[in-house]
VMD Tcl script that draws the C-alpha trace (Angstrom):
set ca {
  {-31.72 116.68 -84.70}
  {-32.01 120.27 -83.63}
  {-35.33 121.03 -82.34}
  {-35.95 124.10 -84.67}
  {-35.40 121.15 -87.70}
  {-37.79 118.97 -85.73}
  {-40.62 121.43 -85.27}
  {-39.97 123.01 -88.86}
  {-41.30 119.12 -90.19}
  {-44.52 119.64 -88.37}
  {-47.77 121.19 -90.23}
  {-49.35 124.52 -89.47}
  {-51.96 124.80 -86.55}
  {-54.60 125.42 -88.53}
  {-54.23 122.39 -90.88}
  {-54.22 120.20 -88.25}
  {-57.05 121.50 -86.56}
  {-59.41 121.09 -89.07}
  {-58.12 117.88 -90.09}
  {-58.54 116.10 -86.51}
  {-61.95 117.70 -86.26}
  {-62.81 115.42 -89.85}
  {-61.02 112.83 -88.54}
  {-62.84 112.61 -84.99}
  {-66.17 113.07 -86.83}
  {-65.24 109.83 -89.21}
  {-64.15 108.51 -86.55}
  {-67.24 107.87 -83.92}
  {-69.49 107.51 -87.15}
  {-67.29 104.32 -87.94}
  {-66.75 103.06 -84.72}
  {-70.66 103.64 -83.68}
  {-69.98 105.29 -80.25}
  {-71.80 108.19 -78.05}
  {-70.31 111.45 -78.14}
  {-70.95 111.79 -74.59}
  {-68.31 109.20 -73.55}
  {-65.56 108.96 -76.58}
  {-63.25 106.10 -76.96}
  {-59.95 106.57 -76.44}
  {-59.06 106.93 -80.31}
  {-62.01 109.30 -80.99}
  {-60.95 111.60 -77.48}
  {-57.45 111.80 -78.76}
  {-58.33 113.20 -82.53}
  {-60.31 115.24 -80.82}
  {-57.41 117.49 -79.32}
  {-55.01 120.01 -80.76}
  {-52.22 122.57 -79.41}
  {-54.60 125.58 -79.14}
  {-58.02 125.70 -78.19}
  {-58.92 121.85 -77.35}
  {-55.59 121.35 -75.28}
  {-56.08 119.85 -72.11}
  {-53.13 118.00 -70.52}
  {-54.46 116.22 -68.13}
  {-56.30 114.60 -70.82}
  {-54.03 113.69 -73.06}
  {-52.15 112.31 -70.22}
  {-54.88 110.17 -69.61}
  {-55.84 108.87 -72.55}
  {-54.44 104.99 -73.29}
  {-52.65 105.40 -76.02}
  {-52.13 101.51 -76.52}
  {-55.63 101.77 -77.33}
  {-55.56 104.97 -79.51}
  {-53.34 102.62 -81.86}
  {-55.67 99.70 -81.93}
  {-58.56 101.29 -82.39}
  {-56.72 102.77 -85.25}
  {-55.60 99.64 -86.32}
  {-56.36 98.56 -89.75}
  {-57.27 102.02 -91.11}
  {-54.38 103.63 -92.63}
  {-56.01 106.89 -93.23}
  {-56.86 107.10 -89.38}
  {-53.32 106.05 -88.48}
  {-52.08 109.32 -90.58}
  {-54.90 111.31 -88.55}
  {-53.28 109.87 -85.25}
  {-49.53 110.53 -86.31}
  {-50.22 114.10 -87.48}
  {-52.61 115.10 -84.34}
  {-49.09 113.72 -81.62}
  {-47.18 115.89 -84.20}
  {-48.97 118.76 -83.27}
  {-49.35 117.67 -79.70}
  {-45.93 117.17 -79.48}
  {-44.70 120.64 -78.83}
  {-46.92 121.95 -76.75}
  {-46.80 118.71 -74.17}
  {-43.35 119.70 -74.16}
  {-43.61 123.34 -72.95}
  {-46.11 122.42 -70.77}
  {-43.93 120.50 -69.07}
  {-40.64 121.51 -69.44}
  {-40.92 125.24 -68.52}
  {-40.80 125.71 -64.42}
  {-43.13 128.92 -64.45}
  {-45.53 126.88 -66.83}
  {-45.33 123.65 -64.33}
  {-45.54 126.00 -61.37}
  {-49.06 126.74 -62.81}
  {-50.26 122.92 -63.36}
  {-49.32 121.58 -59.86}
  {-50.90 124.66 -58.03}
  {-53.99 124.03 -60.07}
  {-53.52 120.10 -59.35}
  {-53.45 121.11 -56.37}
  {-56.63 123.23 -55.80}
  {-58.11 120.14 -57.67}
  {-56.52 117.76 -54.70}
  {-58.12 120.17 -51.89}
  {-61.67 120.33 -53.18}
  {-61.75 116.78 -55.15}
  {-59.92 114.35 -52.96}
  {-62.00 114.44 -49.81}
  {-65.23 113.12 -50.93}
  {-64.10 111.21 -54.18}
  {-63.94 107.81 -52.82}
  {-62.44 106.47 -55.83}
  {-59.92 109.45 -55.72}
  {-56.56 106.86 -54.76}
  {-57.72 104.71 -58.22}
  {-58.42 107.13 -60.71}
  {-55.73 109.90 -59.89}
  {-52.87 107.98 -60.27}
  {-53.78 107.14 -63.91}
  {-54.79 110.59 -64.45}
  {-51.71 112.22 -63.09}
  {-48.93 109.47 -63.57}
  {-46.20 110.09 -66.27}
  {-47.27 113.89 -66.74}
  {-43.91 115.36 -66.13}
  {-41.73 112.70 -64.95}
  {-42.03 108.83 -65.18}
  {-43.89 106.96 -62.29}
  {-43.57 103.89 -60.59}
  {-45.07 102.24 -58.22}
  {-42.36 99.27 -56.80}
  {-43.40 95.77 -57.88}
  {-46.72 97.80 -59.81}
  {-47.93 100.36 -62.27}
  {-45.30 102.19 -64.46}
  {-46.48 105.43 -65.85}
  {-43.92 106.85 -69.12}
  {-43.13 109.77 -69.33}
  {-46.19 111.44 -71.23}
  {-44.09 112.94 -74.22}
  {-42.17 109.11 -74.81}
  {-44.98 108.09 -74.64}
  {-46.41 110.32 -77.83}
  {-42.97 110.12 -79.35}
  {-43.48 106.48 -79.13}
  {-47.06 106.38 -80.37}
  {-45.40 107.82 -84.04}
  {-43.60 104.71 -84.71}
  {-46.43 102.24 -83.65}
  {-48.89 103.95 -86.27}
  {-46.10 103.53 -88.74}
  {-45.02 100.00 -88.05}
  {-49.26 99.33 -88.18}
  {-49.96 101.12 -91.72}
  {-46.56 100.35 -93.20}
  {-44.24 103.14 -94.60}
  {-45.29 102.94 -98.14}
  {-48.67 104.33 -96.84}
  {-47.05 107.58 -95.74}
  {-45.33 107.91 -98.97}
  {-48.94 107.70 -100.82}
  {-49.84 110.03 -98.50}
  {-47.72 112.48 -100.28}
  {-45.01 113.33 -98.13}
  {-41.13 112.70 -98.91}
  {-37.66 112.68 -97.40}
  {-37.92 112.71 -93.69}
  {-42.01 112.73 -94.28}
  {-44.43 113.12 -91.12}
  {-44.83 110.03 -88.89}
  {-41.76 108.09 -90.47}
  {-39.56 105.51 -88.15}
  {-36.75 108.27 -88.68}
  {-39.27 110.70 -87.33}
  {-39.74 108.83 -84.33}
  {-36.36 108.05 -83.62}
  {-35.70 111.94 -84.18}
  {-37.70 113.03 -81.78}
  {-37.50 110.02 -79.07}
  {-33.44 111.34 -79.41}
  {-34.58 114.97 -79.28}
  {-36.18 113.68 -75.52}
  {-33.85 111.51 -74.60}
  {-30.40 112.55 -75.36}
  {-30.10 114.76 -71.89}
  {-30.90 114.50 -68.89}
  {-34.34 115.49 -67.56}
  {-34.84 118.44 -66.19}
  {-34.56 118.29 -62.35}
  {-37.76 120.35 -62.31}
  {-39.81 117.65 -63.55}
  {-39.18 115.00 -61.72}
  {-39.54 116.92 -58.17}
  {-42.98 117.88 -59.85}
  {-44.20 114.46 -61.05}
  {-42.55 113.29 -56.97}
  {-45.36 116.20 -55.62}
  {-48.03 115.29 -57.80}
  {-47.62 111.24 -57.21}
  {-48.11 112.62 -53.41}
  {-50.86 114.00 -54.40}
  {-52.75 111.29 -56.34}
  {-51.47 108.61 -53.70}
  {-53.13 110.71 -50.35}
  {-56.52 111.96 -50.15}
  {-57.14 114.95 -47.88}
  {-58.21 113.76 -44.40}
  {-59.93 117.07 -43.06}
  {-57.25 120.01 -41.48}
  {-54.54 117.00 -41.02}
  {-51.28 117.39 -42.89}
  {-50.10 115.17 -45.80}
  {-46.36 113.72 -45.88}
  {-45.05 114.06 -49.31}
  {-43.33 110.36 -49.40}
  {-42.11 110.61 -52.78}
  {-40.81 114.15 -52.61}
  {-38.80 112.71 -49.66}
  {-37.54 109.71 -51.25}
  {-36.22 111.84 -54.48}
  {-34.26 114.14 -51.76}
  {-32.73 110.92 -50.29}
  {-31.78 109.83 -53.95}
  {-30.63 113.20 -55.37}
  {-29.67 115.12 -52.32}
  {-31.71 117.92 -50.25}
  {-29.92 120.64 -51.39}
  {-30.85 120.52 -55.04}
  {-34.45 119.61 -54.26}
  {-34.75 122.29 -52.19}
  {-33.64 124.97 -54.85}
  {-35.53 123.03 -57.37}
  {-39.13 123.80 -54.99}
  {-38.01 127.20 -54.58}
  {-38.14 127.97 -58.00}
  {-41.69 126.26 -58.45}
  {-43.12 128.42 -55.49}
  {-42.94 131.08 -53.82}
  {-40.84 130.72 -50.34}
  {-42.89 132.40 -47.54}
  {-40.10 131.49 -44.81}
  {-36.38 129.54 -44.70}
  {-38.81 125.91 -44.61}
  {-41.84 126.89 -45.98}
  {-42.83 127.68 -49.11}
  {-46.22 128.78 -50.58}
  {-48.38 126.22 -52.80}
  {-51.72 128.22 -52.20}
  {-52.64 131.33 -51.36}
  {-55.68 132.48 -49.35}
  {-55.79 135.46 -50.55}
  {-56.11 134.54 -54.15}
  {-58.86 131.89 -52.97}
  {-61.41 133.24 -50.76}
  {-62.43 130.66 -48.12}
  {-59.73 128.46 -49.00}
  {-57.02 127.53 -46.79}
  {-52.74 127.98 -47.38}
  {-51.53 124.94 -48.24}
  {-47.41 125.30 -48.10}
  {-44.54 122.71 -47.98}
  {-43.07 122.43 -45.30}
  {-39.34 121.46 -44.98}
  {-38.45 118.87 -41.97}
  {-34.19 119.60 -41.73}
  {-32.68 115.76 -41.46}
  {-30.68 114.68 -38.69}
  {-27.52 113.87 -40.29}
  {-26.84 114.41 -44.10}
  {-26.90 111.07 -45.22}
  {-30.73 110.97 -44.29}
  {-31.89 114.09 -46.43}
  {-35.16 116.09 -45.68}
  {-38.76 115.13 -45.33}
  {-41.41 117.00 -46.75}
  {-45.15 117.71 -45.59}
  {-48.12 119.74 -46.93}
  {-49.81 121.29 -44.03}
  {-52.61 123.42 -44.30}
  {-53.04 126.70 -42.51}
  {-56.23 128.68 -41.53}
  {-57.07 131.54 -44.33}
  {-57.37 134.20 -41.66}
  {-53.91 133.24 -39.73}
  {-52.30 131.63 -42.06}
  {-49.35 134.17 -41.83}
  {-49.18 133.24 -38.06}
  {-49.59 129.84 -38.21}
  {-46.77 129.10 -40.85}
  {-44.65 131.34 -38.56}
  {-45.57 128.75 -35.72}
  {-44.79 125.94 -38.05}
  {-41.46 127.38 -38.75}
  {-40.63 127.63 -35.31}
  {-41.31 124.51 -34.67}
  {-38.71 123.32 -37.01}
  {-35.13 122.68 -35.26}
  {-32.74 124.23 -37.66}
  {-33.40 125.63 -41.25}
  {-32.88 122.76 -44.15}
  {-31.78 125.50 -46.82}
  {-28.88 127.16 -44.51}
  {-26.27 124.77 -43.81}
  {-25.04 127.42 -41.23}
  {-27.58 126.28 -38.30}
  {-26.86 122.32 -39.21}
  {-25.04 120.69 -36.45}
  {-22.43 118.31 -36.69}
  {-22.32 119.99 -40.38}
  {-18.39 118.84 -41.71}
  {-15.83 119.63 -44.07}
  {-16.97 116.95 -46.35}
  {-20.28 118.25 -46.14}
  {-19.65 121.55 -47.38}
  {-17.59 120.45 -49.76}
  {-20.37 118.11 -51.49}
  {-22.76 121.40 -50.87}
  {-20.39 124.36 -52.51}
  {-19.52 121.58 -55.39}
  {-23.35 121.54 -56.44}
  {-24.32 124.95 -55.51}
  {-21.35 126.18 -58.14}
  {-23.06 123.54 -60.42}
  {-25.90 124.73 -59.91}
  {-25.14 128.47 -59.74}
  {-27.10 128.14 -56.60}
  {-27.54 131.22 -53.99}
  {-26.29 130.79 -50.90}
  {-27.46 132.80 -47.65}
  {-24.52 134.82 -45.08}
  {-23.68 133.31 -41.62}
  {-25.71 134.86 -39.04}
  {-24.31 137.92 -37.89}
  {-24.12 137.47 -34.07}
  {-20.92 135.19 -32.83}
  {-20.32 133.98 -36.80}
  {-16.78 132.88 -36.27}
  {-17.72 130.87 -33.34}
  {-19.81 128.84 -34.86}
  {-18.98 125.11 -35.86}
  {-20.32 125.59 -39.33}
  {-18.28 128.59 -40.07}
  {-15.24 127.03 -38.52}
  {-15.74 124.23 -40.87}
  {-15.80 125.78 -43.83}
  {-12.71 127.84 -42.97}
  {-10.69 124.70 -42.46}
  {-11.92 123.57 -45.85}
  {-11.02 127.00 -47.65}
  {-7.11 126.77 -46.18}
  {-6.98 122.83 -46.71}
  {-8.72 122.75 -50.50}
  {-7.50 124.46 -53.64}
  {-10.65 122.62 -55.17}
  {-13.04 123.70 -52.37}
  {-12.22 127.33 -52.54}
  {-12.77 127.13 -56.51}
  {-16.37 125.75 -55.38}
  {-16.87 128.75 -52.71}
  {-15.72 131.60 -55.01}
  {-18.05 130.26 -57.38}
  {-21.34 130.70 -55.19}
  {-23.57 133.22 -55.81}
  {-24.81 134.61 -52.02}
  {-27.61 136.57 -51.35}
  {-25.54 138.66 -49.15}
  {-21.54 137.85 -49.20}
  {-19.53 136.85 -46.14}
  {-16.96 138.99 -46.62}
  {-14.05 137.94 -44.99}
  {-13.92 134.50 -46.05}
  {-14.75 136.17 -49.46}
  {-11.49 137.62 -49.14}
  {-9.55 135.16 -47.51}
  {-10.47 132.62 -49.94}
  {-9.36 135.04 -53.07}
  {-6.07 135.79 -50.97}
  {-5.26 132.27 -50.85}
  {-6.47 131.34 -54.11}
  {-4.06 133.87 -56.04}
  {-1.72 134.08 -53.38}
  {-1.82 138.19 -53.11}
  {-4.50 141.14 -52.46}
  {-4.85 144.14 -53.18}
  {-8.06 145.24 -51.50}
  {-10.51 147.83 -53.33}
  {-11.80 149.58 -50.65}
  {-9.92 150.10 -47.37}
  {-12.92 148.66 -45.40}
  {-12.18 145.00 -47.18}
  {-8.58 144.96 -45.58}
  {-9.81 145.10 -41.93}
  {-12.29 142.45 -42.75}
  {-9.58 140.16 -44.22}
  {-7.42 141.00 -40.89}
  {-10.33 140.88 -38.49}
  {-10.28 137.40 -40.19}
  {-6.80 136.41 -39.95}
  {-6.31 137.95 -35.84}
  {-9.58 135.27 -34.87}
  {-7.18 132.80 -36.39}
  {-4.15 133.92 -34.96}
  {-4.82 135.14 -32.14}
  {-0.75 135.39 -30.63}
  {-0.02 138.39 -32.55}
  {2.75 139.91 -29.94}
  {5.68 141.10 -31.89}
  {4.63 140.35 -35.16}
  {2.49 142.90 -36.48}
  {1.24 142.79 -40.22}
  {1.97 138.93 -40.21}
  {-0.21 135.93 -39.14}
  {0.11 132.62 -38.89}
  {-2.76 130.48 -39.85}
  {-1.80 127.41 -40.03}
  {-1.85 124.39 -42.52}
  {1.70 125.86 -43.86}
  {0.06 129.36 -44.86}
  {1.28 132.16 -43.37}
  {-0.17 135.59 -44.15}
  {1.80 138.90 -44.45}
  {0.51 142.89 -45.03}
  {3.02 145.00 -47.56}
  {3.11 148.41 -48.05}
  {3.77 149.16 -51.51}
  {4.58 152.50 -53.55}
  {2.26 155.73 -52.57}
  {0.50 154.03 -49.93}
  {-0.53 150.61 -51.26}
  {-1.43 147.82 -48.89}
  {-0.64 144.44 -50.47}
  {-1.44 141.03 -48.49}
  {0.37 138.21 -49.64}
  {-0.16 134.30 -49.05}
  {2.62 132.36 -48.79}
  {4.16 128.54 -48.00}
  {0.45 127.19 -49.80}
  {0.68 123.21 -48.83}
  {-0.39 120.84 -51.37}
  {-4.03 120.36 -51.61}
}
mol new
graphics top color blue
foreach p $ca { graphics top sphere $p radius 0.5 }
foreach p [lrange $ca 0 end-1] q [lrange $ca 1 end] { graphics top cylinder $p $q radius 0.2 }
display resetview
């Protein structure tokens, strides 16, 4: 069911706010509880998607306890369903939009920085407050916190089971009525039918690392769960997602907390430590720098890292297979890639292996041309276009110069073969002059790749 249809089924917010407030007061009176420490049901009914919305409070409420405290009173069960329907769109927006997710992660990082060093119960309470907020949180062999939006959708169906379908029909809502099993299944289908955005997985892994590791003075915090996510799903995808959430200060540092906006605090950055080989994946740390010299410290941290994890040009031993996987991922995600370094680019092992891939793999050429560049390596792109199309007419004269420089580097024995290049793997390139002096380059002898 399209999200627009689901949204149309929801009652006006103002109606929900008034009914929620009345429901909360009745619940408190019925349960005889103190307003200072409301039980799960009362705390839940106090929530609304506007002025009384707190994502952390909603996430920390025990939904099973809400159901058990409401069980036996069909009117209260109906209030729970209406509150859930009102909260669910706001919860989804807050936990799926990368801009909103970034703001939440910064707030939780501030909370971790200020509270975790003195809170002895941090590792016991923080995982309960933050677990499952964006995505499922799992401790191997231990606690499992399901995704918040899934828990809310499940609460609808559980309330219907507890009250009975006829109770909702008698409440005056017919058809695909609010709170029905059909509604719950529709919401669950809408939430679960698509692959969860990778933003949510990265955000939850980072949040779980903060929840399970209190700050220890000025020391760095190893981001174990984020590193494990990179091993499972690939460093490139994790790095790209992190740059969508946090500003990239240097090639291997992403700023989480900028001390310019938080006086008296240290700068907090995620440091990316590249792996020694492709299979291992990068590792991540949350590091601190003195507020007065954060930039200097950040640059020093960058210099201490052997290679730039977001730039394969600096990676030693990168193979054609590595390049193929990287190009496929970047083309799929419409990600951006840095150009090769200006100095001695063609003598680098990484450059030579990429060029070899372009000469031998037709599928890789397609992915290469689909990559968005921060600064295109003109000669390689021109060579790839020539091999893919079979011919190339330069748009400007300098394009021909770039292409011939690349061809000359491949075939350095050009005696007696002006305008002809043997580039290997069965490929030859010739330069032709047409009418009007138009130059055309043609690639012949394409191998079966």
